[in-house]
Each structure stands twice: as C-alpha cells, then as structure tokens.
C-alpha positions as CSV (number, residue, x, y, z in Angstrom):
1,M,0.0,0.0,0.0
2,H,2.8,2.4,0.9
3,T,4.5,1.7,-2.4
4,L,1.4,2.7,-4.2
5,I,1.1,5.9,-2.2
6,I,4.7,6.8,-2.8
7,S,4.4,6.3,-6.5
8,T,1.2,8.3,-6.7
9,F,2.7,11.2,-4.8
10,R,5.8,11.2,-7.0
11,F,3.6,11.4,-10.1
12,L,1.4,14.1,-8.6
13,A,4.5,16.2,-7.8
14,A,5.8,15.7,-11.3
15,G,2.4,16.5,-12.8
16,L,1.8,13.2,-14.5
17,V,-1.4,12.0,-12.9
18,V,-4.9,13.3,-13.6
19,G,-8.1,12.7,-11.6
20,L,-6.7,11.2,-8.3
21,A,-7.3,12.4,-4.8
22,L,-5.0,15.4,-5.4
23,P,-5.3,17.5,-8.6
24,A,-2.7,17.0,-11.2
25,L,0.1,19.6,-11.3
26,A,0.9,19.4,-15.0
27,Q,4.1,21.3,-14.1
28,Q,6.2,19.5,-16.7
29,T,3.9,20.3,-19.6
30,S,3.3,24.0,-18.8
31,P,5.1,26.3,-21.3
32,K,5.7,28.7,-18.4
33,A,7.0,26.1,-16.0
34,P,10.0,27.3,-14.0
35,D,13.4,25.7,-14.4
36,M,13.4,23.3,-11.4
37,A,17.2,23.0,-11.5
38,L,17.4,26.8,-11.2
39,L,15.0,26.9,-8.3
40,Q,16.7,24.2,-6.3
41,K,20.1,25.8,-6.9
42,A,18.8,29.1,-5.7
43,A,17.4,27.5,-2.6
44,F,20.8,25.9,-1.9
45,N,22.5,29.3,-2.3
46,I,20.1,30.9,0.1
47,D,20.8,28.3,2.7
48,K,24.5,28.8,2.3
49,H,24.1,32.5,3.0
50,V,22.0,31.7,6.1
51,A,24.5,29.1,7.2
52,N,27.3,31.7,6.9
53,L,25.2,34.1,9.0
54,Y,24.9,31.5,11.8
55,K,28.7,30.9,11.5
56,R,29.4,34.6,12.0
57,K,27.1,34.6,15.0
58,K,28.8,31.5,16.3
59,L,25.5,29.7,16.6
60,E,24.3,26.3,15.6
61,V,22.0,26.1,12.6
62,P,18.5,25.2,13.9
63,E,17.0,21.8,13.5
64,V,14.1,21.4,11.0
65,V,10.5,20.8,12.1
66,D,8.8,17.4,11.8
67,D,6.8,16.4,8.8
68,A,3.4,17.3,10.3
69,T,4.5,20.8,11.2
70,F,6.1,21.2,7.8
71,L,2.9,20.0,6.1
72,R,0.6,22.4,7.9
73,R,3.0,25.3,7.7
74,S,3.4,24.8,4.0
75,F,-0.3,24.7,3.2
76,L,-1.2,27.7,5.4
77,V,1.6,29.8,4.0
78,A,1.5,28.8,0.3
79,A,-2.2,27.9,-0.1
80,G,-3.8,29.8,2.7
81,R,-5.6,26.8,4.2
82,I,-5.1,23.5,6.0
83,P,-4.6,20.4,3.9
84,T,-7.6,18.1,3.3
85,L,-7.6,14.6,4.7
86,A,-6.5,13.2,1.3
87,E,-3.7,15.7,1.1
88,A,-2.5,15.0,4.7
89,R,-2.6,11.2,4.2
90,M,-0.7,11.5,0.9
91,F,2.1,13.3,2.6
92,L,2.2,11.8,6.1
93,E,1.8,8.2,5.2
94,I,4.8,7.8,3.0
95,E,8.5,7.5,3.9
96,D,10.4,9.4,1.2
97,E,13.3,11.7,1.8
98,D,12.2,13.8,-1.2
99,K,8.6,14.3,-0.2
100,R,9.1,17.9,1.2
101,R,10.4,19.0,-2.2
102,M,7.5,17.2,-3.9
103,L,5.0,19.0,-1.6
104,A,6.5,22.4,-2.4
105,N,6.2,21.6,-6.1
106,Y,2.6,20.5,-5.6
107,L,1.7,23.7,-3.7
108,M,3.4,26.1,-6.1
109,S,2.1,24.4,-9.3
110,D,0.3,26.7,-11.7
111,K,-2.5,24.1,-11.5
112,N,-2.9,24.5,-7.8
113,D,-5.5,27.2,-7.2
114,G,-4.7,27.6,-3.5
115,Y,-1.7,29.7,-4.4
116,R,-3.7,32.1,-6.6
117,S,-6.4,32.5,-3.9
118,S,-4.0,33.3,-1.2
119,M,-2.1,35.7,-3.4
120,V,-5.4,37.5,-4.3
121,N,-5.9,38.0,-0.5
122,W,-2.4,39.3,-0.1
123,V,-2.3,41.8,-2.9
124,S,-5.9,42.9,-2.3
125,D,-5.0,44.0,1.2
126,L,-1.9,45.7,-0.1
127,L,-3.9,47.7,-2.7
128,R,-7.0,48.1,-0.4
129,L,-9.1,46.5,-3.1
130,T,-12.9,46.8,-2.7
131,D,-15.9,45.8,-4.8
132,E,-17.2,49.4,-5.1
133,F,-15.8,52.8,-5.8
134,N,-17.8,55.3,-3.8
135,E,-21.2,54.2,-5.0
136,G,-20.1,52.6,-8.3
137,Q,-19.0,49.1,-9.3
138,A,-15.3,48.2,-9.3
139,A,-15.7,44.8,-10.9
140,P,-13.2,45.3,-13.7
141,Y,-10.5,46.4,-11.3
142,V,-11.1,43.4,-9.0
143,E,-11.1,41.1,-12.1
144,F,-7.8,42.6,-13.2
145,V,-6.2,41.7,-9.9
146,H,-7.7,38.2,-9.9
147,E,-6.5,37.5,-13.4
148,A,-3.1,38.9,-12.8
149,M,-2.6,36.5,-9.9
150,R,-4.2,33.6,-11.8
151,N,-1.8,34.2,-14.7
152,N,1.1,34.9,-12.5
153,M,1.8,38.3,-14.1
154,P,5.3,39.4,-13.3
155,W,5.3,42.0,-10.5
156,N,7.0,44.7,-12.6
157,D,4.4,44.3,-15.4
158,F,1.6,44.4,-12.8
159,A,2.9,47.6,-11.2
160,R,3.6,49.2,-14.5
161,Q,0.0,48.6,-15.7
162,L,-1.5,49.9,-12.5
163,L,0.6,53.1,-12.7
164,S,0.1,53.9,-16.4
165,A,-3.4,52.7,-17.2
166,K,-5.9,55.3,-18.6
167,G,-9.2,55.3,-20.4
168,S,-12.4,53.6,-19.3
169,G,-12.2,50.8,-16.7
170,W,-15.1,49.1,-18.6
171,S,-13.0,48.8,-21.8
172,E,-11.9,45.2,-22.2
173,G,-8.8,44.4,-20.2
174,N,-8.5,47.9,-18.8
175,G,-9.4,47.3,-15.2
176,A,-6.0,48.5,-14.0
177,V,-7.5,52.0,-14.3
178,G,-9.1,51.3,-11.0
179,Y,-5.7,51.8,-9.2
180,F,-6.0,55.6,-9.5
181,V,-9.8,55.6,-9.4
182,R,-9.7,53.9,-6.0
183,D,-8.2,57.2,-4.6
184,K,-10.1,59.6,-6.8
185,G,-10.0,63.1,-5.3
186,M,-7.0,62.1,-3.2
187,P,-4.1,62.1,-5.6
188,L,-1.5,63.1,-3.0
189,D,-2.6,60.2,-0.7
190,N,-2.5,57.9,-3.7
191,L,1.1,58.9,-4.4
192,S,2.0,58.3,-0.7
193,N,0.5,54.8,-1.0
194,T,2.3,54.1,-4.3
195,M,5.7,55.0,-2.8
196,R,5.0,52.9,0.3
197,I,3.8,49.9,-1.6
198,F,6.3,49.8,-4.4
199,T,9.4,51.5,-3.1
200,G,9.2,51.3,0.7
201,E,9.5,55.1,1.1
202,R,7.2,56.6,3.8
203,M,6.3,60.0,2.5
204,E,2.9,60.7,4.2
205,C,4.3,63.5,6.4
206,A,6.0,65.2,3.5
207,Q,2.6,66.1,2.0
208,C,2.4,68.9,4.6
209,H,6.0,69.6,5.9
210,D,9.5,68.4,5.8
211,A,9.4,65.1,7.5
212,P,11.3,65.4,10.8
213,F,12.1,61.7,11.2
214,N,13.1,60.7,7.7
215,K,14.8,62.2,4.6
216,W,11.9,63.5,2.7
217,E,11.2,67.2,2.2
218,R,7.9,68.7,1.1
219,I,9.3,70.0,-2.2
220,Q,10.5,66.5,-3.1
221,F,7.0,65.1,-2.4
222,Y,5.5,67.6,-4.8
223,E,8.1,66.9,-7.4
224,L,7.1,63.3,-7.4
225,A,3.4,64.2,-7.4
226,A,3.9,66.2,-10.6
227,F,4.2,63.0,-12.6
228,T,0.7,61.8,-11.7
229,N,-0.9,65.2,-11.5
230,G,-3.8,66.1,-13.8
231,Q,-6.1,63.1,-13.4
232,Q,-9.6,63.7,-14.6
233,E,-12.6,61.9,-15.9
234,I,-13.2,61.4,-19.6
235,N,-15.8,63.8,-21.1
236,R,-17.4,64.8,-17.8
237,G,-18.9,68.0,-19.2
238,P,-22.2,66.7,-20.7
239,W,-22.9,64.7,-17.5
240,N,-22.1,67.7,-15.2
241,T,-24.5,69.9,-17.1
242,V,-27.4,67.4,-17.1
243,W,-26.8,66.6,-13.4
244,R,-26.8,70.3,-12.5
245,E,-30.1,70.8,-14.3
246,V,-31.5,67.8,-12.4
247,R,-30.5,69.2,-9.1
248,D,-31.6,72.7,-9.9
249,A,-35.0,71.4,-10.7
250,K,-34.9,69.2,-7.5
251,E,-35.5,66.1,-9.6
252,E,-32.8,63.9,-8.1
253,R,-35.3,61.3,-6.9
254,T,-37.2,61.1,-10.2
255,E,-36.5,58.1,-12.4
256,F,-34.5,60.2,-14.8
257,G,-32.5,61.8,-12.0
258,R,-31.7,58.5,-10.4
259,L,-30.4,57.1,-13.7
260,V,-28.2,60.2,-14.4
261,E,-26.7,59.9,-10.9
262,W,-26.1,56.2,-11.5
263,I,-24.3,56.9,-14.8
264,G,-22.0,59.4,-13.0
265,D,-21.1,56.8,-10.3
266,N,-20.7,53.8,-12.6
267,V,-19.6,55.1,-16.0
268,N,-17.9,58.5,-15.7
269,Y,-16.3,57.8,-12.3
270,F,-14.5,54.7,-13.6
271,T,-12.5,56.7,-16.2
272,L,-9.1,58.3,-16.3
273,E,-8.1,60.8,-19.0
274,G,-4.6,61.8,-19.9
275,G,-1.2,60.4,-19.1
276,G,-0.1,62.8,-16.3
277,K,0.9,66.4,-16.8
278,G,4.4,66.2,-15.3
279,R,3.9,69.5,-13.5
280,I,2.0,70.7,-10.5
281,K,1.2,73.9,-8.7
282,L,2.5,74.1,-5.1
283,P,-0.1,74.8,-2.5
284,S,-0.7,78.3,-1.2
285,D,0.5,77.3,2.3
286,Y,3.9,76.1,1.1
287,Q,6.2,77.4,3.8
288,Y,9.8,77.0,2.7
289,R,12.1,79.5,1.0
290,D,13.4,77.3,-1.8
291,V,10.4,78.1,-4.0
292,D,7.3,80.3,-3.7
293,P,3.8,79.3,-2.7
294,G,1.6,78.6,-5.7
295,E,4.6,78.2,-8.0
296,M,4.4,75.7,-10.9
297,I,7.1,73.0,-10.7
298,G,8.0,70.0,-12.9
299,G,8.4,66.4,-11.9
300,K,11.7,65.1,-10.6
301,T,12.8,61.8,-9.0
302,H,15.3,61.7,-6.1
303,F,16.8,58.2,-6.1
304,G,17.6,55.6,-8.7
305,K,18.0,56.9,-12.3
306,R,16.9,60.6,-12.2
307,I,14.2,61.7,-14.5
308,R,12.6,65.1,-15.0
309,S,9.6,66.8,-16.6
310,S,9.1,70.4,-17.6
311,E,7.2,72.8,-15.4
312,R,6.3,74.9,-18.6
313,R,4.1,72.4,-20.5
314,D,1.8,69.5,-20.0
315,D,3.7,66.3,-20.7
316,D,0.7,63.9,-21.1
317,S,3.1,61.0,-20.8
318,A,4.5,61.7,-17.4
319,R,2.8,58.7,-15.8
320,D,4.4,56.4,-18.3
321,D,7.8,57.9,-17.3
322,F,7.0,57.5,-13.7
323,A,5.8,53.9,-14.1
324,N,9.0,53.0,-16.0
325,W,11.2,54.6,-13.4
326,M,9.3,52.9,-10.6
327,V,9.8,49.4,-11.9
328,S,13.2,49.6,-13.6
329,A,15.2,52.6,-12.6
330,N,15.7,52.2,-8.9
331,D,16.8,49.5,-6.4
332,N,14.0,50.1,-4.0
333,F,11.4,48.4,-6.2
334,T,13.1,45.0,-6.3
335,S,14.3,45.1,-2.7
336,V,10.9,45.8,-1.3
337,I,9.1,43.0,-3.2
338,V,11.9,40.6,-2.2
339,N,11.4,41.6,1.4
340,R,7.6,41.3,1.2
341,M,7.9,37.8,-0.3
342,W,10.4,36.7,2.4
343,Q,8.0,37.9,5.0
344,R,5.1,36.1,3.4
345,I,6.9,32.8,3.4
346,M,9.2,33.1,6.4
347,G,6.9,35.1,8.7
348,K,9.2,38.1,9.1
349,G,11.0,40.3,6.6
350,I,14.8,40.5,6.3
351,Y,14.3,44.1,7.4
352,E,11.3,45.3,9.3
353,P,8.9,47.0,8.7
354,V,8.8,45.5,5.3
355,D,7.6,48.7,3.7
356,E,10.5,50.9,5.0
357,Y,13.3,50.3,2.5
358,K,16.7,49.5,3.8
359,E,19.9,49.4,1.6
360,S,21.4,45.9,1.4
361,E,24.6,46.9,3.2
362,K,22.5,48.0,6.2
363,T,20.8,44.6,6.6
364,I,22.2,41.9,8.8
365,T,23.2,39.9,5.7
366,P,24.1,42.2,2.7
367,E,25.3,39.3,0.6
368,L,22.0,37.4,0.8
369,M,20.0,40.5,0.2
370,D,22.0,41.3,-3.0
371,Y,21.7,37.7,-4.1
372,L,17.9,37.7,-3.6
373,I,17.6,41.0,-5.6
374,T,19.5,39.5,-8.5
375,L,17.5,36.3,-8.3
376,M,14.2,38.2,-8.4
377,K,15.2,40.7,-11.1
378,D,17.6,38.8,-13.5
379,D,16.9,35.1,-13.0
380,L,13.2,35.0,-12.3
381,N,12.1,38.2,-14.0
382,Y,9.8,39.1,-11.1
383,D,8.0,35.8,-11.1
384,L,6.6,35.9,-7.6
385,R,5.4,32.3,-7.7
386,A,8.8,31.0,-8.7
387,F,10.5,33.2,-6.1
388,Q,8.2,31.9,-3.3
389,H,8.8,28.4,-4.6
390,V,12.5,28.9,-4.1
391,L,11.9,30.0,-0.5
392,L,9.7,26.9,0.2
393,L,12.5,24.7,-0.9
394,T,15.0,26.2,1.6
395,K,16.0,24.7,4.9
396,N,15.4,28.1,6.3
397,F,11.7,27.7,5.7
398,Q,11.9,24.4,7.6
399,F,13.7,25.7,10.7
400,A,12.2,25.1,14.1
401,A,12.2,28.2,16.2
402,N,15.2,28.4,18.5
403,P,14.8,30.8,21.5
404,Q,18.5,30.7,22.3
405,A,19.5,31.9,18.8
406,F,16.8,34.6,19.0
407,E,18.2,35.8,22.3
408,A,21.7,35.9,20.8
409,G,20.6,38.4,18.2
410,M,19.5,36.1,15.3
411,P,16.5,37.8,13.5
412,Q,13.3,35.9,13.3
413,A,13.6,35.9,9.5
414,F,16.3,33.3,9.8
415,N,15.2,31.5,13.0
416,G,12.1,29.5,12.1
417,R,8.6,30.9,11.8
418,Q,7.3,32.8,14.8
419,I,4.2,31.1,16.1
420,E,1.2,33.4,15.2
421,R,-2.5,33.1,14.9
422,M,-3.9,32.4,11.5
423,S,-5.0,35.3,9.4
424,A,-8.8,35.8,9.1
425,E,-8.6,34.4,5.6
426,Q,-6.7,31.3,6.7
427,V,-9.2,30.7,9.5
428,W,-12.2,31.0,7.1
429,D,-10.6,29.0,4.3
430,S,-9.6,26.2,6.7
431,L,-13.1,26.0,8.1
432,V,-14.5,25.9,4.6
433,T,-12.1,23.0,4.0
434,L,-13.5,21.2,7.0
435,T,-17.0,21.9,5.8
436,A,-16.9,21.4,2.0
437,G,-13.7,19.6,1.3
438,N,-11.1,21.0,-1.0
439,P,-12.2,24.7,-1.2
440,D,-10.3,25.2,-4.5
441,Q,-12.9,23.1,-6.2
442,L,-15.8,25.2,-5.0
443,P,-17.5,27.8,-7.3
444,K,-15.4,30.8,-8.1
445,R,-16.3,34.4,-8.4
446,R,-17.5,35.2,-11.9
447,F,-17.0,38.5,-13.6
448,S,-19.2,40.0,-16.3
449,D,-20.0,43.4,-17.7
450,T,-23.7,42.9,-17.3
451,V,-25.4,46.2,-16.6
452,Y,-26.7,46.2,-13.0
453,Y,-29.0,49.1,-12.2
454,R,-30.4,49.5,-8.6
455,G,-29.2,46.0,-7.7
456,K,-30.8,44.2,-10.7
457,P,-29.5,43.1,-14.1
458,V,-30.9,45.1,-17.0
459,L,-30.5,45.4,-20.7
460,V,-29.5,41.7,-20.9
461,G,-28.7,40.8,-24.4
462,Q,-29.0,44.4,-25.5
463,K,-26.1,46.3,-24.0
464,T,-23.1,45.6,-21.7
465,M,-21.3,48.0,-19.4
466,G,-18.5,48.2,-21.9
467,Q,-20.9,49.2,-24.7
468,L,-22.8,51.6,-22.5
469,S,-19.7,53.3,-21.3
470,K,-18.3,53.7,-24.8
471,E,-21.5,55.2,-26.1
472,L,-22.0,57.6,-23.2
473,L,-18.4,58.9,-23.2
474,A,-18.6,59.7,-26.9
475,I,-21.5,62.0,-26.6
476,Q,-20.5,65.7,-26.7
477,K,-23.8,67.6,-26.9
478,V,-26.0,68.0,-23.8
479,D,-29.3,67.6,-25.7
480,E,-28.0,64.4,-27.3
481,Y,-26.9,63.2,-23.8
482,K,-30.4,63.8,-22.3
483,S,-32.0,62.0,-25.2
484,Y,-29.7,59.0,-24.8
485,V,-30.5,58.8,-21.1
486,S,-34.2,59.0,-21.7
487,Q,-34.1,56.2,-24.3
488,L,-31.9,54.2,-21.9
489,L,-34.5,54.6,-19.1
490,S,-37.2,53.4,-21.5
491,S,-35.2,50.3,-22.4
492,I,-34.6,49.5,-18.7
493,K,-38.3,49.9,-17.8
494,A,-39.1,47.5,-20.7
495,G,-37.2,44.8,-18.9
496,N,-35.2,41.9,-20.2
497,S,-38.1,40.3,-22.2
498,G,-36.0,40.5,-25.5
499,A,-33.0,38.7,-24.1
500,S,-32.2,35.3,-25.5
501,S,-32.1,32.3,-23.2
502,E,-28.4,32.1,-23.7
503,A,-28.0,35.7,-22.5
504,M,-30.1,35.2,-19.5
505,M,-28.2,32.0,-18.5
506,A,-24.9,33.9,-18.9
507,M,-26.2,36.7,-16.7
508,Q,-27.3,34.2,-14.0
509,R,-23.9,32.5,-14.1
510,A,-22.2,35.8,-13.7
511,G,-24.2,37.1,-10.8
512,R,-22.9,39.5,-8.2
513,P,-19.6,39.3,-6.3
514,G,-19.1,35.9,-4.7
515,P,-21.0,32.6,-5.0
516,A,-24.6,32.9,-3.9
517,S,-24.2,30.2,-1.2
518,G,-21.4,32.1,0.5
519,M,-19.5,28.8,0.7
520,A,-16.3,29.8,-1.1
521,R,-12.8,30.8,-0.3
522,A,-12.3,34.3,1.1
523,S,-10.8,35.5,-2.1
524,E,-14.1,34.8,-3.9
525,L,-16.4,36.8,-1.5
526,P,-17.3,40.5,-1.7
527,A,-14.7,42.7,-0.1
528,P,-14.5,44.0,2.4
529,A,-16.5,41.4,4.3
530,P,-19.5,42.9,6.1
531,N,-19.5,43.6,9.8
532,G,-20.5,40.4,11.7
533,H,-19.0,38.1,9.1
534,L,-16.5,35.6,10.6
535,L,-13.8,37.2,8.4
536,R,-14.3,40.5,10.2
537,M,-14.5,38.9,13.6
538,F,-11.1,37.4,13.0
539,G,-9.6,40.7,11.9
540,S,-9.8,40.9,8.1
541,S,-9.0,44.3,6.6
542,D,-11.6,46.9,6.1
543,R,-9.5,48.0,3.1
544,D,-9.3,51.6,4.2
545,L,-5.5,51.4,5.0
546,I,-2.7,49.4,3.5
547,D,-2.3,46.0,5.3
548,S,-4.7,46.9,8.0
549,A,-5.8,43.4,8.9
550,T,-5.2,42.3,12.5
551,R,-4.6,39.1,14.3
552,E,-5.6,40.3,17.7
553,P,-7.9,38.0,19.8
554,N,-11.4,39.1,20.9
555,M,-14.4,37.5,22.6
556,A,-16.4,37.4,19.3
557,Q,-13.9,34.9,18.0
558,V,-14.4,32.6,20.9
559,L,-18.2,32.7,20.6
560,S,-18.0,32.1,16.8
561,V,-16.1,28.9,17.5
562,M,-18.2,27.7,20.4
563,N,-21.7,28.7,19.2
564,G,-21.5,30.2,15.7
565,Y,-20.2,29.2,12.3
566,V,-18.0,26.4,13.5
567,E,-20.7,24.7,15.6
568,K,-23.5,25.1,13.0
569,M,-21.6,24.5,9.7
570,V,-18.9,22.0,10.8
571,V,-19.5,20.2,14.1
572,S,-23.3,19.8,14.0
573,N,-23.3,19.3,10.2
574,R,-23.1,15.5,9.6
575,S,-22.5,16.2,5.9
576,S,-19.3,18.2,6.7
577,A,-16.3,17.0,4.9
578,V,-14.4,16.5,8.1
579,Y,-16.6,13.5,8.9
580,K,-15.3,11.8,5.8
581,A,-12.6,10.8,8.2
582,L,-15.0,8.5,9.9
583,E,-15.9,6.8,6.6
584,A,-12.3,6.4,5.8
585,G,-11.5,4.6,9.1
586,T,-12.3,0.9,9.8
587,S,-11.7,1.1,13.5
588,D,-12.1,3.7,16.2
589,R,-8.4,4.3,16.3
590,D,-8.3,4.9,12.5
591,K,-11.2,7.3,12.8
592,V,-9.6,9.3,15.6
593,R,-6.3,9.4,13.6
594,F,-8.1,10.6,10.5
595,L,-9.9,13.3,12.4
596,Y,-6.5,14.5,13.7
597,Y,-5.2,14.5,10.1
598,S,-8.2,16.5,9.0
599,I,-8.1,19.2,11.7
600,L,-4.6,19.3,13.1
601,S,-2.7,17.8,10.1
602,R,-0.9,15.2,12.4
603,S,-1.5,11.9,14.2
604,P,-2.5,11.9,17.8
605,T,0.3,11.2,20.3
606,Q,0.2,7.8,22.1
607,E,-0.9,9.6,25.2
608,E,-3.8,11.4,23.4
609,M,-4.9,8.2,21.7
610,A,-4.9,6.3,25.0
611,L,-6.9,9.0,26.8
612,L,-9.5,9.3,24.0
613,M,-10.0,5.5,23.7
614,R,-10.4,5.3,27.5
615,D,-12.5,8.4,28.3
616,V,-14.0,10.0,25.1
617,I,-14.6,7.7,22.2
618,D,-17.4,5.2,22.6
619,G,-18.2,4.7,18.9
620,S,-21.2,7.0,19.0
621,T,-21.8,9.9,16.7
622,E,-21.8,12.3,19.6
623,S,-18.4,11.3,20.9
624,Y,-16.8,12.1,17.5
625,E,-18.7,15.4,17.3
626,N,-17.3,16.3,20.7
627,L,-13.8,15.4,19.6
628,T,-14.2,17.5,16.4
629,S,-15.4,20.4,18.4
630,A,-12.5,20.1,20.9
631,L,-9.8,19.9,18.2
632,I,-11.1,22.9,16.4
633,S,-11.2,24.9,19.6
634,T,-7.5,24.2,20.4
635,H,-4.8,26.8,20.1
636,E,-3.0,24.3,17.9
637,F,-5.7,24.6,15.3
638,I,-5.9,28.4,15.2
639,F,-2.1,29.0,15.1
640,V,0.5,28.7,12.4
641,Q,3.7,27.1,13.7
C-alpha cells in the first residue's frame, strides 16, 4: 500500500497523474514552468548564505520541524488553508526523503488554485481592493487583480499597468485604471500609498511639511506628485451639465434623475483621462524658501535613475515615465518586493517594517539581500510564484524556532517561523475546507460586464457596461446626452423580455460578487467582508488602509467557534467534509487518527490516543462530534507554527 502511495505522490508532484485524490500539477507540460534546477540551486545558495550568517554569529544552525509541522506550515503559507484529509494522508503516510520538495512543487504548481487564492488576498490587502468605488462598481479592477494572480503576471508588469493605465475601466482588459480611481479626489494620498507599496518610502508626512524623522522634504514630495498630476474623468462635461439641471429642478429622486446619478457613479467615475501632466502647482501654504507658494514646478525623482519633466508644459506621458522609473530605474522596487515575499513565506522580513526600504549593506546579511535581488530581477524576471517556490525549498523555511538563537541576536527571519495566529482568511478557508472539502474546487467568483441598475441586471442581451460606457463617453452635446438617457430609461423599464435564453443564462452564471451560497474561499467573496461576518470577527482588513488586517484576539472569535459558524456548519453538520474521516476509518483508532489528520494535520500522540480511547470515544456519533469540536477549539488549530 505504501509503495502505491509513494508512486502516486511522486507522479502528482511531477504533474503526470490526472483525476486522483490530489489535482494534477501538470508542471512539466506548462510552457511557463520554471526551471526546477534553477529553483533548487537558488534555494541551496540561500541556505549557504543563512549558514554563513549563523557561523558569523557562532550559533548552531537550527533543527528542522517534523513532517506534520512542515505540512501544515506549507499549506497555510502557500495555499492559505489547512490540507484536506486526502492531502494530509498523501504526505504523512509515506516514507520518502524527497517528499518535502514534492510537496513544495505541488503547492506552487500553476494548476494548484490555492496559491492564486492566497495571493489574491495578499495583494488585495496591499492595494485596499474593494468591490465598489464610492457608489459605483469596481468589478473590472477586481477582475484585473484576480486575473493577474491567476496568470502569475510578473510583478514589474503588474505595477507598470497599475501606474500607467488610462481610459475607461469598462474597456476590455483595462481594469487597472481602478488603481487611481480607488483614490479619486485624493491624488496626494495615492502617491504616498504608491511610494510605500512599491518603493518602501514613507512620504505621508512630507505632504504637509519636511518630515522630521526621515529624509523627505515637502518639495520632493510635490516633485514626485507632478508625474501623476492632472487626473480627470473622460468627457465629464455633458454629464455635469445634465446633473446640474436635475439638481436645480430638484428632480434627483425622479426616475430620470436616479439614472443620471447612477451613470455618473458607474460610468464617468470609472474613467481616467490623460497620461499625467508632469507638472504641479505648489499649495498656497507652502512654507519653505526654496520656491514660492503657488509656483508651478516640474516632476523630478530623487533616487535611482533621475528623470525630470518640464514645469512649462503639460507632458501627457509623465505617468508612463513615472511607471517605467518605478519598476526599472531604482533599487527600491526589487528590494521591497523581495522583502515582502520573504515575510510572506518566512513570517518576518529580512528588514522590518517590510515597507520601509533599507539598503542591502544596512541589513544583517548584505550578501544574501544582494543575491535575492539579483534572483528576483535577473533570474526569475519578477515571477513571484517562482520566487516563493524557491523559499519553500530552503532549509530556512523548515527551521524550528530556537529561542537561544533569538536571544543571541538572530532575527526571526532566519530562525524559524514565529508562532502566530492564522489570518482571518486562513481561518475562514480552513473552516471551509472542513465543511466542504477542497475549497479550491468550490465555485469561483464570476465577472461580467452585465449592466446592474439599482441591484438588478438590466439590458441583458442588449447592452453591456463596456458598450454603454463607450457610447455615453462619446456624446459631446447636452441635448443628445439627455435624449440618450431618456431612451436608456425606457429600455430599462421595458425589462429583459427580449433577451435570449443564452444571454439570461450567462447573466445568471455571472451574478454579483461571490457565489450565492457564501460557501467559497475568502478571495471569492465580496470585499471588504460585512461587519458580523466571521472574516471581520477574526480581523480581516476593512481595506481603508494598507495592510490593515489584525490578528488580535477578541471574545467574538471565541463565541463564533463555540456557538457560531463552527458549531453550525462544521461540528453539527453531519455532511461536513471533516466527517469523511469517519468513513475512511475501519476502526475507532483509525477514525480518531483521520480526524486529527483533517483538523490538526498530524497523528494523535500515544498519550492522546490512550486518553481518547479510554474516556471519550465510545463509537457514538456524539463522541466524534465532541472530539471534532474540541480539536477545532484548540490553540494548535488556530495557530501557524
């Protein structure tokens, strides 16, 4: 039996088996498959640098964790959930010295949807991604992020598209416009966020004054802001005129007025005209003597390759220059994403905070930092999946925490993962795994450009949001605009009676954000989660600030485990996937062991098994429900080790 399991697992890791308990990886047949020899060599080189660091510190290199800890750690970090019973058995019940490498290959395969889902959560928190802008839909922007993670878009291409996109967000493939639309009316805040996200420079204070605790001056902030200045909506004039007439006549609540308002929120708002002026007027309260208040200044960068724009003319391509500088003309960009990925896999960044850039020579291991930057930029071409794959293959990822090394000054980034509570998304996705089985096989969020007006699909089979946006933005004359809106209102009131059955079915499949049942991975649900949802109870981000999620405990979490979602959807639900463990076992001992596999990703100890067989398990359904409830309520379940 074990020989069969070993052979199956080897094939799965190599991508040669289809339709077994674990999905096929197909890594060998993918045209974009990474060079495994390169990844393994890179992991070896990283471990050499870490070993040299321990040698300099005159410390012993830590031991590695056991298989069960490695299994659970790998799944939670790389896939954002605990393993299923089948996945746990596949790993734990074989003896093969190569199985850790095979597990890393499995988790980082382009066929394993867990990686995509967890990366969607990560980048969505970073970008403060929400399903709505103000009052309008943000679906194309959300779809752009999802597709970028699904297709493993290189990080430099991803950033460049966000920073240079223009036009209508409803134009096919143009959802990246949403990056600037997300902060419409707050361009200076947007620049602060951009610099923090992509370069690790904290410039918030410099919006108002020379920052007393870092290097940035107010003039430097405005010189950078010049590149992205001049953002405006496409052809807003006709809409403004019609809306002003509606308000003057106090007709905002009429059918016509409501539709005009909706168009402003959902069509005009989601547009971005021009490519950046490259110049900006200083505020009237500018307080320093280097230039005068209200003076027009041109764009200028202050690190990396220096670029400028003229203060005497509108450039209209300044954002392109800024985007190219951001991703290719400074060291910050690569260093910061390297550090963010190291934190994501290892638990702590090489330098902390991860969004405050530090030069390589100022880190504890300059040689390693330089190597990682070269690896990311030159060898992997900003392939984040491949880079994280390398980190999963390292011994450093497998280290058990060593308090003595930590006390001797070894940073947590090189001393095993710090024990921490799961993120809200990891908690939710793990509970979904216990409820429904492999959550990556559940329905995914579907995106469409169906026109939704006042919460209902309209004009199905007649007009899409892309078509509607294109037509409205092309209208120059006010009378023509009003006539178009009136005709549009008539079509909406006529309903969807003319829609073909195919169009109606497509609309129903698309739906609104998230599967209707709510049983899906966190990445597939509307964001941010509503107050009262388990995700919010466990600290998911409200998406107002960058990385604003929290892992702090509270009483609502305890109640949700004891009497809420966990009790109702997992423990008391006899059809929960966790109880497949009982079907898989032929004896009480097997059933207990498989419940442990399912919930804690390990076997019970001899002492635990003896206690359970003596005092808890009597073969009844209730005894197994009690064990399930107890295991989910443990600290071991809720923490990442």
